[in-house]
C-alpha positions as a printed NumPy array, in Angstrom:
array([[-39.9  , -11.033,  14.343],
       [-37.148,  -9.   ,  16.16 ],
       [-36.961, -11.907,  18.927],
       [-37.011, -14.479,  16.537],
       [-34.052, -13.008,  14.639],
       [-32.084, -12.436,  17.687],
       [-32.76 , -15.899,  19.025],
       [-32.342, -18.015,  16.123],
       [-28.963, -19.737,  15.827],
       [-26.769, -18.07 ,  13.492],
       [-23.173, -18.753,  11.672],
       [-21.27 , -15.782,  10.645],
       [-19.084, -16.286,   7.367],
       [-17.703, -12.869,   6.454],
       [-16.291, -11.066,   9.251],
       [-12.879,  -9.038,   9.18 ],
       [-11.74 ,  -9.006,  12.985],
       [ -9.969,  -5.58 ,  12.458],
       [-13.34 ,  -4.228,  11.182],
       [-14.833,  -5.232,  14.653],
       [-12.323,  -2.692,  16.468],
       [-14.995,  -0.515,  18.258],
       [-13.909,   3.056,  18.917],
       [-14.051,   2.349,  22.502],
       [-11.578,  -0.371,  22.432],
       [ -9.277,   1.359,  19.799],
       [ -8.859,   4.212,  22.368],
       [ -8.027,   1.595,  25.33 ],
       [ -5.622,  -0.113,  23.27 ],
       [ -4.01 ,   2.848,  21.822],
       [ -3.54 ,   4.357,  25.877],
       [ -2.41 ,   0.974,  26.774],
       [  0.303,   1.33 ,  24.171],
       [  1.183,   4.788,  24.683],
       [ -0.072,   5.684,  21.184],
       [ -1.458,   9.211,  19.895],
       [ -4.504,   8.938,  17.708],
       [ -5.377,  11.852,  15.436],
       [ -8.981,  12.01 ,  17.139],
       [ -9.694,  13.595,  20.408],
       [-12.609,  11.568,  21.41 ],
       [-14.818,   8.39 ,  20.646],
       [-17.221,  10.758,  19.146],
       [-14.761,  11.957,  16.751],
       [-13.673,   8.419,  15.649],
       [-17.475,   7.624,  15.044],
       [-17.511,  11.086,  12.993],
       [-14.697,   9.723,  10.711],
       [-16.866,   6.529,  10.011],
       [-19.072,   8.529,   7.661],
       [-17.446,   7.495,   4.349],
       [-19.052,   7.071,   0.862],
       [-16.814,   4.763,  -0.811],
       [-14.71 ,   1.626,  -0.096],
       [-11.293,   3.385,  -0.523],
       [-12.333,   6.001,   2.164],
       [-13.232,   3.199,   4.428],
       [-10.042,   1.332,   3.901],
       [ -8.171,   4.55 ,   4.751],
       [ -9.598,   4.649,   8.128],
       [ -9.697,   0.863,   8.442],
       [ -5.942,   0.59 ,   7.953],
       [ -5.356,   3.535,  10.305],
       [ -7.511,   1.952,  13.264],
       [ -5.564,  -1.244,  13.01 ],
       [ -2.184,   0.51 ,  13.555],
       [ -2.934,   0.38 ,  17.182],
       [ -2.721,  -3.434,  17.372],
       [  0.971,  -4.344,  18.467],
       [  0.906,  -6.956,  20.925],
       [ -0.562, -10.328,  21.338],
       [ -2.904,  -8.897,  24.145],
       [ -4.238,  -6.514,  21.509],
       [ -5.03 ,  -9.03 ,  19.029],
       [ -6.78 , -11.225,  21.761],
       [ -8.825,  -8.328,  23.052],
       [-10.1  ,  -7.388,  19.672],
       [-10.986, -10.973,  18.986],
       [-12.743, -11.744,  22.361],
       [-14.703,  -8.261,  22.24 ],
       [-16.15 ,  -9.548,  18.809],
       [-17.075, -13.028,  20.133],
       [-18.733, -11.66 ,  23.282],
       [-20.756,  -9.177,  21.129],
       [-22.095, -11.947,  18.549],
       [-22.779, -14.316,  21.281],
       [-25.639, -11.895,  22.448],
       [-26.905, -12.324,  18.706],
       [-26.765, -16.192,  19.418],
       [-24.18 , -16.568,  16.714],
       [-22.953, -20.218,  17.715],
       [-20.068, -20.433,  14.848],
       [-17.859, -17.891,  13.055],
       [-15.417, -18.144,  10.356],
       [-13.419, -14.981,  10.703],
       [-10.85 , -13.133,   8.491],
       [ -7.701, -11.681,   9.427],
       [ -5.104,  -9.56 ,   7.417],
       [ -1.714, -10.475,   8.533],
       [ -0.214,  -8.132,   5.719],
       [ -1.726,  -5.07 ,   7.445],
       [  0.371,  -5.927,  10.571],
       [  3.51 ,  -7.596,   9.233],
       [  4.195,  -4.435,   7.262],
       [  3.984,  -2.411,  10.344],
       [  6.778,  -4.603,  11.918],
       [  4.261,  -7.   ,  14.295],
       [  5.436, -10.67 ,  13.933],
       [  3.049, -12.898,  12.247],
       [  3.218, -15.12 ,  15.342],
       [  1.905, -12.199,  17.686],
       [ -1.087, -11.722,  15.344],
       [ -2.015, -15.361,  15.022],
       [ -1.257, -16.067,  18.565],
       [ -3.673, -13.527,  20.286],
       [ -6.328, -14.341,  17.834],
       [ -6.295, -17.972,  18.387],
       [ -6.081, -17.989,  22.063],
       [ -9.465, -15.877,  22.006],
       [-11.139, -18.312,  19.375],
       [-10.292, -21.123,  21.775],
       [-11.554, -19.436,  24.784],
       [-14.699, -18.467,  22.8  ],
       [-15.404, -21.9  ,  22.034],
       [-14.829, -23.217,  25.661],
       [-16.558, -20.477,  27.316],
       [-19.387, -19.259,  24.768],
       [-20.005, -22.338,  22.785],
       [-18.853, -20.529,  19.583],
       [-17.04 , -22.662,  17.34 ],
       [-14.906, -21.3  ,  14.552],
       [-12.712, -21.282,  11.597],
       [ -9.722, -18.828,  11.003],
       [ -9.392, -17.521,   7.49 ],
       [ -6.116, -15.607,   6.447],
       [ -6.691, -12.94 ,   3.706],
       [ -4.261, -11.793,   1.221],
       [ -4.446,  -7.721,   0.633],
       [ -5.017,  -7.61 ,  -3.224],
       [ -3.676,  -4.059,  -3.506],
       [ -0.327,  -5.443,  -2.669],
       [  1.86 ,  -7.657,  -4.886],
       [  1.739, -11.394,  -5.591],
       [  5.27 , -11.597,  -4.056],
       [  3.848, -10.205,  -0.78 ],
       [  1.098, -12.822,  -0.674],
       [  3.512, -15.751,  -1.138],
       [  5.61 , -14.364,   1.564],
       [  2.83 , -14.124,   3.986],
       [  1.457, -17.589,   2.938],
       [  5.133, -19.037,   3.825],
       [  5.178, -17.065,   7.031],
       [  1.822, -18.927,   7.77 ],
       [  2.9  , -22.428,   7.159],
       [  4.239, -22.932,  10.591],
       [  0.573, -22.046,  11.928],
       [ -1.095, -24.133,   9.208],
       [ -3.034, -26.478,  11.986],
       [ -4.754, -23.159,  13.074],
       [ -5.905, -22.034,   9.555],
       [ -8.876, -23.23 ,   7.745],
       [ -8.495, -21.185,   4.667],
       [ -7.113, -18.204,   2.864],
       [ -9.009, -15.179,   1.317],
       [ -8.568, -12.085,  -0.954],
       [ -9.834,  -8.832,   0.156],
       [ -9.252,  -4.929,   0.028],
       [ -9.975,  -2.676,  -2.846],
       [-11.313,  -4.724,  -5.612],
       [-11.614,  -2.364,  -8.468],
       [ -7.947,  -2.707, -10.435],
       [ -7.148,  -5.738,  -8.723],
       [ -8.574,  -8.703, -10.306],
       [ -8.452, -12.12 ,  -8.851],
       [ -6.57 , -13.438, -11.656],
       [ -3.238, -11.593, -10.232],
       [ -3.353, -14.345,  -7.341],
       [ -3.961, -17.317,  -8.925],
       [ -0.563, -18.882,  -8.499],
       [ -0.632, -18.196,  -4.522],
       [ -4.049, -19.594,  -4.265],
       [ -2.892, -22.721,  -6.222],
       [ -0.208, -23.118,  -3.767],
       [ -2.433, -22.945,  -0.809],
       [ -4.973, -25.077,  -1.973],
       [ -2.162, -27.663,  -2.449],
       [ -1.272, -26.939,   1.293],
       [ -4.945, -28.283,   2.   ],
       [ -6.595, -24.626,   2.674],
       [ -9.972, -23.58 ,   1.642],
       [-10.085, -20.813,  -0.735],
       [-12.552, -17.888,  -0.649],
       [-12.273, -14.505,  -2.449],
       [-14.272, -10.975,  -2.441],
       [-15.462, -10.679,  -5.847],
       [-18.662,  -8.912,  -7.372],
       [-18.778,  -6.134,  -4.641],
       [-17.217,  -3.15 ,  -6.556],
       [-15.83 ,  -5.451,  -9.329],
       [-17.771,  -6.849, -12.303],
       [-19.294, -10.233, -12.964],
       [-16.101, -11.333, -14.34 ],
       [-14.243, -11.205, -11.349],
       [-16.747, -13.271,  -9.92 ],
       [-15.921, -15.884, -12.803],
       [-12.285, -15.478, -12.173],
       [-12.646, -16.579,  -8.46 ],
       [-14.441, -19.609,  -9.514],
       [-12.137, -20.703, -12.463],
       [ -8.859, -19.537, -11.576],
       [ -8.803, -19.537,  -7.845],
       [-11.016, -22.15 ,  -7.637],
       [-12.591, -20.707,  -4.442],
       [-14.798, -22.794,  -2.295],
       [-17.084, -19.771,  -1.439],
       [-17.674, -16.158,  -2.857],
       [-17.445, -13.133,  -0.421],
       [-20.356, -10.496,  -1.593],
       [-20.918, -11.452,  -5.07 ],
       [-23.764,  -9.152,  -5.539],
       [-22.86 ,  -8.359,  -8.999],
       [-23.275, -11.9  , -10.009],
       [-26.807, -11.391, -10.461],
       [-26.062,  -9.113, -13.569],
       [-25.035, -12.391, -15.76 ],
       [-27.783, -15.11 , -15.787],
       [-24.989, -17.633, -16.816],
       [-23.022, -16.957, -13.804],
       [-26.271, -17.287, -11.429],
       [-26.888, -20.785, -13.183],
       [-23.208, -21.574, -12.29 ],
       [-23.325, -20.611,  -8.788],
       [-26.709, -22.701,  -8.225],
       [-25.188, -25.684,  -9.751],
       [-22.063, -25.546,  -7.713],
       [-23.933, -25.307,  -4.556],
       [-21.638, -21.943,  -4.242],
       [-22.406, -20.007,  -1.389],
       [-22.293, -16.216,  -1.299],
       [-21.432, -14.201,   1.943],
       [-23.646, -11.392,   1.834],
       [-23.464,  -8.122,   3.883],
       [-26.373,  -6.091,   3.848],
       [-25.288,  -2.892,   6.017],
       [-22.099,  -2.928,   4.602],
       [-23.382,  -2.604,   0.949],
       [-25.679,   0.301,   1.948],
       [-22.864,   2.048,   3.658],
       [-20.476,   1.682,   0.841],
       [-23.118,   2.588,  -1.745],
       [-23.15 ,  -0.912,  -3.382],
       [-26.744,  -0.333,  -3.175],
       [-28.746,   2.874,  -3.144],
       [-31.579,   1.688,  -0.661],
       [-31.88 ,  -1.634,   1.467],
       [-35.086,  -2.151,  -0.558],
       [-32.731,  -2.427,  -3.876],
       [-30.832,  -5.174,  -2.177],
       [-30.677,  -8.304,  -4.317],
       [-30.834, -10.595,  -1.702],
       [-34.306, -11.85 ,  -2.443],
       [-33.583, -12.45 ,  -6.045],
       [-30.55 , -14.623,  -4.876],
       [-32.741, -16.516,  -2.671],
       [-35.611, -16.98 ,  -5.342],
       [-32.949, -18.007,  -7.871],
       [-31.622, -20.885,  -5.645],
       [-28.403, -19.426,  -4.502],
       [-27.   , -20.247,  -0.961],
       [-27.013, -16.632,   0.247],
       [-25.87 , -15.999,   3.663],
       [-25.937, -12.639,   6.189],
       [-22.868, -11.204,   7.68 ],
       [-21.642,  -8.372,   9.045],
       [-18.489,  -7.483,   7.231],
       [-16.78 ,  -4.8  ,   9.396],
       [-19.504,  -4.292,  12.141],
       [-17.761,  -1.274,  13.822],
       [-17.666,   0.67 ,  10.793],
       [-20.89 ,  -0.295,   9.254],
       [-23.261,  -0.05 ,  12.213],
       [-24.49 ,  -3.504,  12.864],
       [-23.538,  -7.059,  13.79 ],
       [-25.586,  -9.994,  12.831],
       [-28.832,  -9.678,  13.994],
       [-29.026,  -6.043,  12.833],
       [-28.2  ,  -6.948,   9.238],
       [-30.943,  -9.844,   9.258],
       [-33.383,  -7.35 ,  10.631],
       [-32.481,  -4.677,   8.091],
       [-33.101,  -7.024,   5.026],
       [-36.132,  -8.571,   6.488],
       [-37.635,  -5.333,   7.049],
       [-36.716,  -3.612,   3.91 ],
       [-37.517,  -6.641,   1.557],
       [-40.52 ,  -7.938,   3.804],
       [-39.088, -11.365,   4.191],
       [-41.067, -14.079,   6.043],
       [-39.946, -16.224,   8.822],
       [-39.356, -18.772,   6.343],
       [-36.945, -16.872,   4.414],
       [-35.158, -15.999,   7.667],
       [-35.013, -19.651,   8.554],
       [-33.544, -20.281,   5.192],
       [-31.048, -17.501,   5.61 ],
       [-29.882, -19.202,   9.075],
       [-29.725, -22.824,   7.479],
       [-27.465, -21.161,   4.702],
       [-25.142, -19.918,   7.364],
       [-24.442, -23.508,   8.289],
       [-24.854, -25.004,   4.781],
       [-22.156, -22.506,   3.355],
       [-19.813, -23.036,   6.211],
       [-16.559, -25.102,   6.587],
       [-17.933, -27.239,   9.437],
       [-17.874, -31.084,   8.816],
       [-21.205, -32.469,   7.487],
       [-21.744, -33.84 ,  11.054],
       [-21.259, -30.535,  12.504],
       [-23.585, -28.976,  10.067],
       [-26.193, -31.321,  10.672],
       [-26.035, -30.782,  14.396],
       [-26.45 , -26.892,  13.975],
       [-29.392, -27.278,  11.431],
       [-30.988, -29.648,  14.144],
       [-30.665, -26.842,  16.487],
       [-32.206, -24.194,  14.243],
       [-35.093, -26.496,  13.64 ],
       [-35.514, -27.124,  17.407],
       [-35.702, -23.303,  17.867],
       [-38.146, -22.76 ,  15.21 ],
       [-40.495, -25.53 ,  16.625],
       [-40.196, -23.858,  20.199],
       [-40.826, -20.325,  18.712],
       [-43.658, -21.366,  16.525],
       [-43.742, -20.748,  12.703],
       [-46.328, -17.781,  12.165],
       [-45.182, -14.8  ,  10.356]])
Protein backbone atom coordinates (compact mmCIF):
# COMPACT_ATOMS: atom_id res chain seq x y z
CA UNK A 1 0.00 0.00 0.00
CA UNK A 2 2.86 2.40 0.73
CA UNK A 3 4.15 2.17 -2.85
CA UNK A 4 0.60 2.67 -4.13
CA UNK A 5 0.13 5.78 -1.99
CA UNK A 6 3.52 7.17 -3.01
CA UNK A 7 2.80 6.67 -6.68
CA UNK A 8 -0.80 7.76 -7.08
CA UNK A 9 -1.07 11.27 -8.64
CA UNK A 10 -2.06 13.84 -6.04
CA UNK A 11 -3.25 17.42 -5.61
CA UNK A 12 -2.45 19.44 -2.50
CA UNK A 13 -5.00 22.14 -1.64
CA UNK A 14 -3.97 23.21 1.87
CA UNK A 15 -0.30 24.15 2.18
CA UNK A 16 1.16 27.21 3.85
CA UNK A 17 4.42 27.98 2.06
CA UNK A 18 5.86 29.55 5.19
CA UNK A 19 5.02 26.30 6.99
CA UNK A 20 7.25 24.33 4.61
CA UNK A 21 10.39 26.18 5.82
CA UNK A 22 12.59 23.30 6.93
CA UNK A 23 15.20 24.05 9.64
CA UNK A 24 18.09 23.48 7.24
CA UNK A 25 16.78 26.09 4.80
CA UNK A 26 15.91 28.44 7.67
CA UNK A 27 19.53 28.34 8.83
CA UNK A 28 20.88 28.74 5.29
CA UNK A 29 18.73 31.81 4.57
CA UNK A 30 19.51 33.35 7.96
CA UNK A 31 23.23 32.96 7.30
CA UNK A 32 22.89 34.45 3.83
CA UNK A 33 20.98 37.42 5.24
CA UNK A 34 23.39 37.89 8.18
CA UNK A 35 20.67 37.19 10.74
CA UNK A 36 21.18 35.71 14.20
CA UNK A 37 18.73 33.02 15.22
CA UNK A 38 17.75 32.17 18.81
CA UNK A 39 18.78 28.57 18.09
CA UNK A 40 22.28 27.14 18.06
CA UNK A 41 21.59 24.33 15.63
CA UNK A 42 19.10 22.62 13.36
CA UNK A 43 18.46 20.13 16.16
CA UNK A 44 17.53 23.00 18.47
CA UNK A 45 14.96 24.19 15.94
CA UNK A 46 13.47 20.73 15.62
CA UNK A 47 13.23 20.51 19.41
CA UNK A 48 11.34 23.81 19.42
CA UNK A 49 8.80 22.25 17.06
CA UNK A 50 7.40 20.27 20.00
CA UNK A 51 4.27 22.25 20.81
CA UNK A 52 0.88 21.32 22.19
CA UNK A 53 -1.54 23.90 20.80
CA UNK A 54 -2.11 26.12 17.81
CA UNK A 55 -0.87 29.33 19.41
CA UNK A 56 2.46 27.73 20.40
CA UNK A 57 2.89 26.66 16.80
CA UNK A 58 1.98 30.09 15.45
CA UNK A 59 4.55 31.76 17.70
CA UNK A 60 7.42 29.77 16.19
CA UNK A 61 5.85 29.91 12.72
CA UNK A 62 6.00 33.72 12.68
CA UNK A 63 9.47 33.67 14.19
CA UNK A 64 10.68 31.31 11.46
CA UNK A 65 9.34 33.41 8.61
CA UNK A 66 11.31 36.41 9.88
CA UNK A 67 14.37 35.20 7.96
CA UNK A 68 12.52 35.72 4.65
CA UNK A 69 13.56 39.15 3.41
CA UNK A 70 14.38 39.07 -0.30
CA UNK A 71 12.87 37.71 -3.50
CA UNK A 72 15.42 34.89 -3.62
CA UNK A 73 14.37 33.79 -0.13
CA UNK A 74 10.76 33.36 -1.21
CA UNK A 75 11.87 31.63 -4.41
CA UNK A 76 14.06 29.19 -2.46
CA UNK A 77 11.25 28.48 0.02
CA UNK A 78 8.76 27.70 -2.74
CA UNK A 79 11.17 25.74 -4.89
CA UNK A 80 12.23 23.54 -1.97
CA UNK A 81 8.57 22.68 -1.33
CA UNK A 82 7.92 21.86 -4.99
CA UNK A 83 10.98 19.64 -5.27
CA UNK A 84 9.94 17.79 -2.13
CA UNK A 85 6.32 17.13 -3.12
CA UNK A 86 7.34 16.08 -6.62
CA UNK A 87 8.80 12.98 -4.91
CA UNK A 88 5.28 12.20 -3.62
CA UNK A 89 3.94 12.51 -7.19
CA UNK A 90 2.01 15.68 -6.39
CA UNK A 91 1.09 17.09 -9.80
CA UNK A 92 -1.03 20.08 -8.73
CA UNK A 93 -0.75 22.47 -5.77
CA UNK A 94 -2.93 25.28 -4.48
CA UNK A 95 -0.66 27.03 -2.01
CA UNK A 96 -1.24 29.70 0.61
CA UNK A 97 1.01 32.58 1.56
CA UNK A 98 0.65 35.16 4.34
CA UNK A 99 1.65 38.57 2.97
CA UNK A 100 0.82 40.40 6.22
CA UNK A 101 3.43 38.31 7.99
CA UNK A 102 5.99 39.89 5.68
CA UNK A 103 4.71 43.38 4.86
CA UNK A 104 4.32 44.09 8.59
CA UNK A 105 8.08 43.46 8.82
CA UNK A 106 8.78 45.92 6.02
CA UNK A 107 9.11 43.38 3.21
CA UNK A 108 7.31 44.74 0.12
CA UNK A 109 4.40 42.74 -1.26
CA UNK A 110 6.12 42.70 -4.66
CA UNK A 111 9.20 40.99 -3.22
CA UNK A 112 7.07 38.24 -1.70
CA UNK A 113 4.89 37.46 -4.68
CA UNK A 114 7.67 37.80 -7.26
CA UNK A 115 9.78 35.15 -5.54
CA UNK A 116 6.88 32.75 -5.01
CA UNK A 117 5.48 33.19 -8.50
CA UNK A 118 8.86 32.70 -10.18
CA UNK A 119 9.34 29.37 -8.41
CA UNK A 120 5.79 28.21 -9.18
CA UNK A 121 6.27 29.00 -12.86
CA UNK A 122 9.56 27.12 -12.90
CA UNK A 123 7.97 24.20 -11.07
CA UNK A 124 5.30 23.96 -13.74
CA UNK A 125 7.90 23.93 -16.50
CA UNK A 126 10.55 21.70 -14.93
CA UNK A 127 8.57 19.46 -12.58
CA UNK A 128 5.20 19.35 -14.32
CA UNK A 129 3.39 20.66 -11.22
CA UNK A 130 0.47 22.96 -12.04
CA UNK A 131 -0.51 25.52 -9.45
CA UNK A 132 -2.93 28.09 -8.08
CA UNK A 133 -1.80 30.78 -5.62
CA UNK A 134 -4.01 31.84 -2.69
CA UNK A 135 -3.32 34.91 -0.54
CA UNK A 136 -4.46 34.53 3.07
CA UNK A 137 -5.52 37.19 5.55
CA UNK A 138 -4.35 36.77 9.14
CA UNK A 139 -7.54 36.69 11.18
CA UNK A 140 -5.90 37.96 14.38
CA UNK A 141 -5.22 41.23 12.54
CA UNK A 142 -7.82 43.86 11.76
CA UNK A 143 -10.31 44.11 8.93
CA UNK A 144 -8.54 47.32 7.95
CA UNK A 145 -5.26 45.46 7.55
CA UNK A 146 -6.99 42.87 5.37
CA UNK A 147 -8.41 45.60 3.13
CA UNK A 148 -4.95 47.17 2.82
CA UNK A 149 -3.48 43.80 1.86
CA UNK A 150 -6.17 43.22 -0.74
CA UNK A 151 -5.45 46.63 -2.23
CA UNK A 152 -1.71 45.87 -2.35
CA UNK A 153 -2.48 42.62 -4.17
CA UNK A 154 -4.57 44.12 -6.94
CA UNK A 155 -1.62 44.98 -9.25
CA UNK A 156 -0.82 41.24 -9.14
CA UNK A 157 -4.40 40.05 -9.57
CA UNK A 158 -3.43 37.91 -12.59
CA UNK A 159 -1.12 35.81 -10.38
CA UNK A 160 -3.72 35.11 -7.70
CA UNK A 161 -6.45 32.51 -7.82
CA UNK A 162 -8.10 33.34 -4.53
CA UNK A 163 -8.02 34.56 -0.95
CA UNK A 164 -8.08 32.68 2.33
CA UNK A 165 -8.36 33.21 6.07
CA UNK A 166 -5.90 31.62 8.49
CA UNK A 167 -4.09 32.08 11.83
CA UNK A 168 -5.61 31.53 15.28
CA UNK A 169 -9.29 30.66 14.93
CA UNK A 170 -10.65 31.06 18.47
CA UNK A 171 -12.00 34.53 19.12
CA UNK A 172 -11.65 35.53 15.48
CA UNK A 173 -14.88 34.47 13.70
CA UNK A 174 -15.17 34.59 9.92
CA UNK A 175 -17.90 37.22 10.25
CA UNK A 176 -15.24 39.85 10.97
CA UNK A 177 -14.06 39.60 7.35
CA UNK A 178 -17.38 39.50 5.50
CA UNK A 179 -16.83 42.84 3.75
CA UNK A 180 -13.29 42.21 2.58
CA UNK A 181 -14.26 38.77 1.24
CA UNK A 182 -17.14 40.37 -0.67
CA UNK A 183 -14.73 42.85 -2.26
CA UNK A 184 -12.29 40.08 -3.20
CA UNK A 185 -15.04 37.96 -4.73
CA UNK A 186 -16.21 41.00 -6.73
CA UNK A 187 -12.69 41.17 -8.13
CA UNK A 188 -13.11 37.60 -9.39
CA UNK A 189 -11.10 35.84 -6.71
CA UNK A 190 -12.06 32.45 -5.28
CA UNK A 191 -12.56 32.26 -1.51
CA UNK A 192 -11.51 29.72 1.10
CA UNK A 193 -11.29 29.94 4.89
CA UNK A 194 -9.98 27.97 7.84
CA UNK A 195 -13.01 27.01 9.90
CA UNK A 196 -13.94 24.22 12.29
CA UNK A 197 -10.40 23.30 13.30
CA UNK A 198 -10.35 24.92 16.75
CA UNK A 199 -13.51 26.92 16.17
CA UNK A 200 -17.07 25.62 16.52
CA UNK A 201 -19.38 24.43 13.73
CA UNK A 202 -20.86 27.93 13.69
CA UNK A 203 -17.60 29.21 12.20
CA UNK A 204 -18.10 26.82 9.29
CA UNK A 205 -21.64 28.14 8.85
CA UNK A 206 -20.27 31.70 8.86
CA UNK A 207 -17.68 30.81 6.23
CA UNK A 208 -20.44 29.39 4.03
CA UNK A 209 -23.15 31.98 4.62
CA UNK A 210 -21.17 35.20 5.12
CA UNK A 211 -17.85 34.71 3.36
CA UNK A 212 -19.48 32.57 0.65
CA UNK A 213 -16.41 30.39 0.36
CA UNK A 214 -15.75 27.93 -2.42
CA UNK A 215 -13.94 25.53 -0.10
CA UNK A 216 -13.51 24.94 3.66
CA UNK A 217 -10.04 24.46 5.13
CA UNK A 218 -10.03 21.83 7.89
CA UNK A 219 -13.74 21.63 8.80
CA UNK A 220 -13.35 18.77 11.28
CA UNK A 221 -15.91 20.11 13.71
CA UNK A 222 -18.55 20.31 11.00
CA UNK A 223 -19.15 16.66 11.82
CA UNK A 224 -20.75 17.75 15.11
CA UNK A 225 -23.71 19.31 13.24
CA UNK A 226 -25.80 16.95 11.06
CA UNK A 227 -27.48 19.87 9.27
CA UNK A 228 -24.08 21.28 8.42
CA UNK A 229 -22.91 17.92 7.10
CA UNK A 230 -25.97 17.81 4.86
CA UNK A 231 -25.23 21.32 3.63
CA UNK A 232 -21.63 20.43 2.77
CA UNK A 233 -22.77 17.36 0.85
CA UNK A 234 -25.54 19.20 -1.01
CA UNK A 235 -23.19 22.02 -2.01
CA UNK A 236 -20.42 19.65 -3.06
CA UNK A 237 -18.18 21.62 -0.71
CA UNK A 238 -14.68 20.20 -0.36
CA UNK A 239 -12.87 20.06 2.98
CA UNK A 240 -9.08 20.31 2.99
CA UNK A 241 -8.24 17.91 5.80
CA UNK A 242 -4.76 17.85 7.39
CA UNK A 243 -4.34 14.66 9.46
CA UNK A 244 -0.81 15.05 10.87
CA UNK A 245 -1.49 18.69 11.66
CA UNK A 246 -4.68 17.69 13.49
CA UNK A 247 -2.74 15.18 15.58
CA UNK A 248 0.17 17.52 16.37
CA UNK A 249 -2.13 20.36 17.42
CA UNK A 250 -4.36 18.06 19.51
CA UNK A 251 -7.40 18.63 17.30
CA UNK A 252 -7.67 14.85 17.62
CA UNK A 253 -6.28 12.72 20.44
CA UNK A 254 -5.24 9.82 18.20
CA UNK A 255 -5.17 9.25 14.47
CA UNK A 256 -7.66 6.43 15.02
CA UNK A 257 -10.11 9.09 16.23
CA UNK A 258 -9.83 11.15 13.05
CA UNK A 259 -13.24 11.92 11.46
CA UNK A 260 -12.01 11.34 7.89
CA UNK A 261 -13.80 8.02 7.44
CA UNK A 262 -17.05 9.55 8.69
CA UNK A 263 -16.59 12.42 6.25
CA UNK A 264 -16.19 10.00 3.36
CA UNK A 265 -19.10 7.84 4.51
CA UNK A 266 -21.29 10.95 4.65
CA UNK A 267 -20.43 11.83 1.06
CA UNK A 268 -18.25 14.87 1.83
CA UNK A 269 -15.49 15.69 -0.64
CA UNK A 270 -12.69 15.26 1.89
CA UNK A 271 -9.14 15.83 0.66
CA UNK A 272 -5.77 15.07 2.25
CA UNK A 273 -3.15 17.79 2.70
CA UNK A 274 -0.04 18.56 4.77
CA UNK A 275 -0.80 22.09 6.10
CA UNK A 276 2.65 23.05 7.51
CA UNK A 277 4.78 19.96 6.83
CA UNK A 278 8.07 21.30 8.21
CA UNK A 279 6.37 21.67 11.60
CA UNK A 280 3.95 18.75 11.58
CA UNK A 281 6.25 16.01 10.39
CA UNK A 282 5.01 14.92 7.01
CA UNK A 283 4.22 15.83 3.43
CA UNK A 284 1.44 14.42 1.27
CA UNK A 285 2.30 10.72 1.20
CA UNK A 286 3.02 10.70 4.94
CA UNK A 287 -0.41 12.17 5.66
CA UNK A 288 -2.14 9.64 3.43
CA UNK A 289 -0.20 6.75 4.94
CA UNK A 290 -1.01 7.92 8.48
CA UNK A 291 -4.78 7.94 7.96
CA UNK A 292 -4.80 4.86 5.76
CA UNK A 293 -3.00 2.88 8.46
CA UNK A 294 -4.93 4.27 11.43
CA UNK A 295 -8.37 3.99 9.83
CA UNK A 296 -7.63 0.80 7.87
CA UNK A 297 -8.64 2.42 4.58
CA UNK A 298 -8.61 0.19 1.53
CA UNK A 299 -7.33 1.14 -1.90
CA UNK A 300 -10.76 2.29 -3.04
CA UNK A 301 -10.77 4.87 -0.24
CA UNK A 302 -7.26 6.02 -1.16
CA UNK A 303 -8.35 6.37 -4.78
CA UNK A 304 -11.39 8.37 -3.66
CA UNK A 305 -9.15 10.70 -1.66
CA UNK A 306 -6.87 11.18 -4.66
CA UNK A 307 -9.88 11.90 -6.88
CA UNK A 308 -11.24 14.32 -4.29
CA UNK A 309 -8.04 16.34 -4.37
CA UNK A 310 -8.72 17.24 -7.98
CA UNK A 311 -12.50 17.40 -7.65
CA UNK A 312 -12.09 20.01 -4.91
CA UNK A 313 -9.43 21.99 -6.77
CA UNK A 314 -9.78 25.23 -8.71
CA UNK A 315 -8.61 23.64 -11.93
CA UNK A 316 -10.85 23.94 -14.98
CA UNK A 317 -13.19 21.05 -15.72
CA UNK A 318 -10.95 20.03 -18.62
CA UNK A 319 -7.88 20.03 -16.38
CA UNK A 320 -9.71 18.06 -13.69
CA UNK A 321 -10.77 15.43 -16.21
CA UNK A 322 -7.19 15.04 -17.41
CA UNK A 323 -5.89 14.65 -13.85
CA UNK A 324 -8.58 12.12 -12.94
CA UNK A 325 -7.67 10.15 -16.05
CA UNK A 326 -4.06 10.06 -14.86
CA UNK A 327 -5.18 8.60 -11.54
CA UNK A 328 -7.32 5.99 -13.26
CA UNK A 329 -4.46 5.01 -15.57
CA UNK A 330 -2.16 4.64 -12.57
CA UNK A 331 -4.72 2.43 -10.78
CA UNK A 332 -5.06 0.18 -13.82
CA UNK A 333 -1.30 -0.19 -14.08
CA UNK A 334 -0.92 -0.81 -10.34
CA UNK A 335 -3.82 -3.21 -9.96
CA UNK A 336 -6.69 -2.73 -7.52
CA UNK A 337 -6.22 -5.48 -4.93
CA UNK A 338 -6.29 -4.34 -1.27
